C-alpha positions as CSV (number, residue, x, y, z in Angstrom):
1,M,18.0,2.0,13.5
2,L,15.4,2.4,10.9
3,F,17.9,1.5,8.0
4,I,18.9,-2.0,10.3
5,Y,15.6,-2.9,9.9
6,V,15.4,-2.3,6.7
7,L,18.8,-4.3,5.9
8,L,17.5,-7.2,7.9
9,F,14.7,-7.4,5.9
10,L,16.2,-7.0,2.5
11,L,18.8,-10.1,4.0
12,A,15.9,-12.3,4.9
13,A,14.7,-12.0,1.4
14,I,17.8,-12.7,0.7
15,K,17.6,-15.5,2.0
16,W,13.8,-16.4,2.2
17,G,12.7,-14.7,-0.7
18,D,11.0,-16.0,-3.6
19,W,13.3,-14.3,-6.3
20,Q,12.8,-16.7,-9.1
21,R,9.1,-15.6,-9.4
22,W,9.9,-12.1,-8.7
23,R,8.8,-11.0,-12.2
24,D,5.2,-12.3,-11.0
25,Y,5.6,-10.0,-8.2
26,Y,6.6,-7.1,-9.6
27,P,2.9,-5.1,-10.2
28,T,2.3,-6.2,-6.2
29,I,5.6,-4.2,-5.5
30,L,4.8,-1.2,-7.5
31,F,1.1,-1.4,-6.0
32,F,2.5,-1.1,-2.4
33,I,4.7,1.8,-3.6
34,V,2.2,3.2,-5.5
35,G,-0.1,3.8,-2.0
36,D,2.4,4.8,-0.4
37,L,3.6,7.7,-2.9
38,L,-0.1,8.8,-2.6
39,K,-0.6,8.7,1.0
40,N,3.0,10.8,1.3
41,F,1.4,13.1,-1.7
42,L,-2.1,13.3,0.0
43,L,-1.0,13.8,3.4
44,Y,1.9,15.8,2.7
45,N,1.1,18.5,5.4
46,H,-1.4,16.7,7.4
47,W,0.6,13.6,8.2
48,L,-0.8,10.4,9.9
49,W,2.8,9.3,10.8
50,T,6.8,10.2,10.2
51,Y,9.4,8.6,10.8
52,K,12.7,10.0,12.4
53,E,15.7,8.6,12.6
54,T,17.1,8.7,16.5
55,I,19.6,6.3,17.3
56,V,22.5,5.0,13.7
57,F,22.8,7.0,10.6
58,E,20.6,10.1,11.6
59,N,23.3,11.9,9.2
60,L,22.0,10.2,6.1
61,L,18.5,9.4,7.3
62,R,17.6,13.3,7.9
63,N,14.3,13.2,7.3
64,H,11.0,11.2,6.6
65,T,11.2,11.6,3.0
66,I,14.3,10.0,3.0
67,I,13.2,7.1,5.5
68,N,10.6,6.3,3.4
69,V,11.9,6.3,0.6
70,M,14.3,3.6,1.5
71,I,11.5,1.9,3.4
72,M,9.8,1.9,0.1
73,F,12.4,1.1,-2.9
74,I,14.5,-1.6,0.0
75,G,11.6,-2.7,2.5
76,Y,8.5,-3.1,0.6
77,P,10.3,-4.9,-2.1
78,S,11.5,-7.6,0.4
79,T,8.6,-7.5,2.2
80,I,6.4,-9.0,-1.2
81,L,9.5,-11.7,-2.0
82,L,8.9,-13.1,1.9
83,Y,5.5,-12.8,2.1
84,L,3.9,-13.5,-1.7
85,G,7.0,-16.2,-2.0
86,R,5.9,-18.0,0.9
87,F,2.6,-17.8,0.6
88,P,0.4,-21.0,2.1
89,K,-2.0,-23.0,0.5
90,T,-4.4,-24.1,2.9
91,R,-7.2,-21.2,4.7
92,L,-5.8,-21.7,8.0
93,K,-2.6,-21.2,6.9
94,Q,-3.1,-18.1,5.3
95,G,-5.1,-17.1,8.1
96,L,-1.8,-17.2,10.7
97,W,0.8,-15.8,7.6
98,V,-1.5,-12.6,7.1
99,S,-1.4,-12.2,11.2
100,F,2.3,-13.3,11.4
101,W,3.0,-10.0,8.9
102,V,0.6,-8.2,10.3
103,F,1.6,-8.9,13.7
104,L,4.9,-8.1,12.4
105,Y,4.9,-4.9,11.3
106,S,2.8,-3.7,13.9
107,I,5.1,-5.1,16.6
108,L,8.1,-3.0,15.0
109,E,5.7,0.1,15.2
110,Y,4.6,-0.4,18.6
111,I,8.4,-0.9,19.5
112,N,9.6,2.2,17.3
113,L,6.9,4.8,18.6
114,H,7.4,3.6,22.5
115,Y,10.8,2.9,23.1
116,L,12.9,3.6,20.2
117,H,10.8,6.8,19.1
118,L,11.5,6.1,15.0
119,I,8.3,6.5,14.5
120,R,5.5,9.3,15.3
121,H,1.8,9.2,15.4
122,H,-0.1,12.9,14.3
123,N,-3.6,14.2,13.8
124,G,-5.4,11.0,15.5
125,W,-3.4,8.5,14.0
126,N,-3.2,5.8,17.0
127,M,-1.6,1.7,17.2
128,M,-5.2,0.5,16.9
129,W,-5.4,2.2,13.4
130,S,-2.4,1.0,12.7
131,I,-3.1,-3.0,13.5
132,L,-6.0,-2.5,11.0
133,F,-4.3,-0.8,8.4
134,N,-1.9,-3.6,8.7
135,I,-4.6,-6.2,8.2
136,V,-6.0,-4.6,5.3
137,M,-2.6,-3.3,3.7
138,F,-1.7,-7.8,3.3
139,S,-5.1,-8.4,2.8
140,M,-5.1,-6.0,-0.3
141,L,-1.5,-7.3,-1.4
142,K,-2.4,-10.5,-1.6
143,I,-5.5,-9.8,-3.5
144,H,-3.9,-7.5,-5.6
145,Y,-1.3,-10.3,-6.4
146,K,-4.7,-12.8,-7.8
147,N,-6.5,-9.8,-8.8
148,P,-5.1,-6.3,-9.4
149,L,-8.3,-5.0,-10.8
150,I,-10.6,-5.9,-7.4
151,A,-7.5,-4.6,-5.1
152,W,-7.7,-1.3,-6.8
153,C,-11.2,-0.7,-6.2
154,L,-11.2,-2.0,-2.8
155,S,-8.7,0.4,-2.6
156,F,-10.3,3.3,-3.9
157,I,-13.1,2.6,-0.7
158,W,-10.2,2.3,1.8
159,I,-8.9,5.2,0.7
160,L,-12.4,7.1,0.9
161,Y,-13.0,5.9,4.6
162,L,-9.8,7.0,5.3
163,L,-10.3,10.4,4.3
164,W,-14.0,10.7,5.7
165,M,-12.3,9.3,9.5
166,F,-9.2,11.6,9.5
167,P,-10.1,15.0,7.0
168,I,-7.7,16.5,5.0
169,P,-8.0,20.4,5.3
170,L,-8.0,20.5,1.7
171,D,-5.5,24.0,2.6
172,K,-3.3,21.2,3.6
173,M,-3.5,19.1,0.3
174,K,-0.3,19.9,-1.6
């Protein structure tokens, strides 16, 4: 099922994504991927959430790492091509656009958590944290597109806050 989600994001990006400006979005795609890689590195033995394929493609998508790499290298670029490629010009529409993406990512996670069992939360993480994370993430992606240095600084502060809220025992760090 996770493969189907990623495939749907890719198909949507092929149809509606801003492919003419993919080079402009490339640094933000890398920022998105690096953030997830950093999360996977720091939380290698102390997960806040994990993916598990339970419906289809279980033999192909055997573990969290394989699923996460697929999401990073197909889902994230597709998201950026759609999210930034169709970002509105007026403030009200911008707020609605960010809210739409926060809602989309959050509702998919909720369905995957409670009904399809494709994701699991660990170590105090819950849907409220996911919603807050999605708000920060989609805001940060837009900030990075406009001003990468500010986004890196704000992301560093966000990471420190999350590490404070969800302390990782040093022996759990890789």
